[in-house]
Backbone as JSON Lines, residues from 0, in Angstrom:
{"i":0,"aa":"I","n":[113.54,110.63,111.64],"ca":[113.57,112.07,111.88],"c":[113.91,112.34,113.34]}
{"i":1,"aa":"N","n":[113.46,111.52,114.25],"ca":[113.78,111.74,115.66],"c":[115.27,111.65,115.91]}
{"i":2,"aa":"R","n":[115.94,110.79,115.18],"ca":[117.4,110.7,115.33],"c":[118.07,111.99,114.88]}
{"i":3,"aa":"L","n":[117.55,112.6,113.82],"ca":[118.16,113.83,113.32],"c":[117.88,115.02,114.22]}
{"i":4,"aa":"K","n":[116.84,114.94,115.04],"ca":[116.54,116.04,115.95],"c":[117.62,116.2,117.01]}
{"i":5,"aa":"R","n":[118.4,115.16,117.22],"ca":[119.52,115.28,118.17],"c":[120.57,116.25,117.64]}
{"i":6,"aa":"H","n":[120.63,116.42,116.36],"ca":[121.59,117.33,115.75],"c":[120.89,118.67,115.51]}
{"i":7,"aa":"R","n":[121.22,119.65,116.32],"ca":[120.53,120.93,116.29],"c":[120.64,121.62,114.93]}
{"i":8,"aa":"A","n":[121.79,121.54,114.29],"ca":[121.97,122.21,113.0],"c":[121.06,121.63,111.93]}
{"i":9,"aa":"V","n":[120.79,120.35,112.01],"ca":[119.91,119.71,111.03],"c":[118.46,120.04,111.35]}
{"i":10,"aa":"A","n":[118.1,119.99,112.62],"ca":[116.71,120.21,113.01],"c":[116.27,121.64,112.74]}
{"i":11,"aa":"T","n":[117.17,122.6,112.9],"ca":[116.79,124.01,112.73],"c":[117.25,124.58,111.4]}
{"i":12,"aa":"R","n":[117.92,123.79,110.6],"ca":[118.5,124.23,109.32],"c":[119.31,125.5,109.52]}
{"i":13,"aa":"Y","n":[120.36,125.37,110.31],"ca":[121.21,126.49,110.7],"c":[121.93,127.08,109.49]}
{"i":14,"aa":"D","n":[122.39,126.24,108.59],"ca":[123.12,126.73,107.41],"c":[122.14,127.27,106.38]}
{"i":15,"aa":"K","n":[122.49,128.4,105.79],"ca":[121.59,129.02,104.82],"c":[121.8,128.48,103.41]}
{"i":16,"aa":"L","n":[123.0,128.04,103.12],"ca":[123.26,127.48,101.8],"c":[122.82,126.02,101.76]}
{"i":17,"aa":"A","n":[122.16,125.65,100.71],"ca":[121.64,124.28,100.59],"c":[122.77,123.25,100.56]}
{"i":18,"aa":"V","n":[123.89,123.61,99.96],"ca":[125.01,122.67,99.85],"c":[125.58,122.38,101.24]}
{"i":19,"aa":"R","n":[125.71,123.4,102.04],"ca":[126.24,123.2,103.4],"c":[125.25,122.44,104.26]}
{"i":20,"aa":"Y","n":[123.96,122.72,104.08],"ca":[122.94,121.99,104.84],"c":[122.96,120.51,104.47]}
{"i":21,"aa":"E","n":[123.11,120.24,103.19],"ca":[123.16,118.84,102.74],"c":[124.39,118.14,103.31]}
{"i":22,"aa":"A","n":[125.51,118.83,103.35],"ca":[126.73,118.24,103.91],"c":[126.55,117.97,105.4]}
{"i":23,"aa":"T","n":[125.92,118.89,106.11],"ca":[125.65,118.69,107.54],"c":[124.72,117.51,107.75]}
{"i":24,"aa":"L","n":[123.74,117.38,106.88],"ca":[122.81,116.27,106.96],"c":[123.52,114.94,106.73]}
{"i":25,"aa":"H","n":[124.42,114.91,105.76],"ca":[125.19,113.68,105.49],"c":[126.06,113.3,106.69]}
{"i":26,"aa":"I","n":[126.69,114.28,107.29],"ca":[127.53,114.0,108.46],"c":[126.7,113.46,109.61]}
{"i":27,"aa":"A","n":[125.52,114.03,109.81],"ca":[124.64,113.57,110.89],"c":[124.17,112.14,110.64]}
{"i":28,"aa":"V","n":[123.84,111.83,109.4],"ca":[123.37,110.48,109.06],"c":[124.51,109.47,109.21]}
{"i":29,"aa":"I","n":[125.7,109.82,108.76],"ca":[126.86,108.93,108.91],"c":[127.17,108.7,110.38]}
{"i":30,"aa":"N","n":[127.08,109.76,111.17],"ca":[127.33,109.65,112.61],"c":[126.33,108.69,113.26]}
{"i":31,"aa":"D","n":[125.06,108.82,112.92],"ca":[124.05,107.92,113.47],"c":[124.26,106.49,112.98]}
{"i":32,"aa":"W","n":[124.64,106.34,111.73],"ca":[124.88,105.01,111.17],"c":[126.04,104.32,111.9]}
{"i":33,"aa":"L","n":[127.12,105.07,112.15],"ca":[128.26,104.49,112.85],"c":[127.92,104.16,114.29]}
{"i":34,"aa":"T","n":[127.05,104.95,114.9],"ca":[126.64,104.68,116.28],"c":[125.84,103.39,116.37]}
{"i":35,"aa":"C","n":[125.05,103.12,115.34],"ca":[124.21,101.92,115.34],"c":[125.0,100.64,115.11]}
{"i":36,"aa":"L","n":[126.2,100.76,114.58],"ca":[127.02,99.57,114.33],"c":[127.53,99.07,115.61]}
C-alpha cells in the first residue's frame, strides 16, 4: 500500500467510475512492477 501512495490518483481515488479507478490501479501496479525489475 505504501508503494501505491506514491500515485496520488490511486491514494485519493480521484476517478469516480470504478472501471477507471481499476484501470488507474493496474497502471500504477504495472509501473511499480517494472521499476522493481
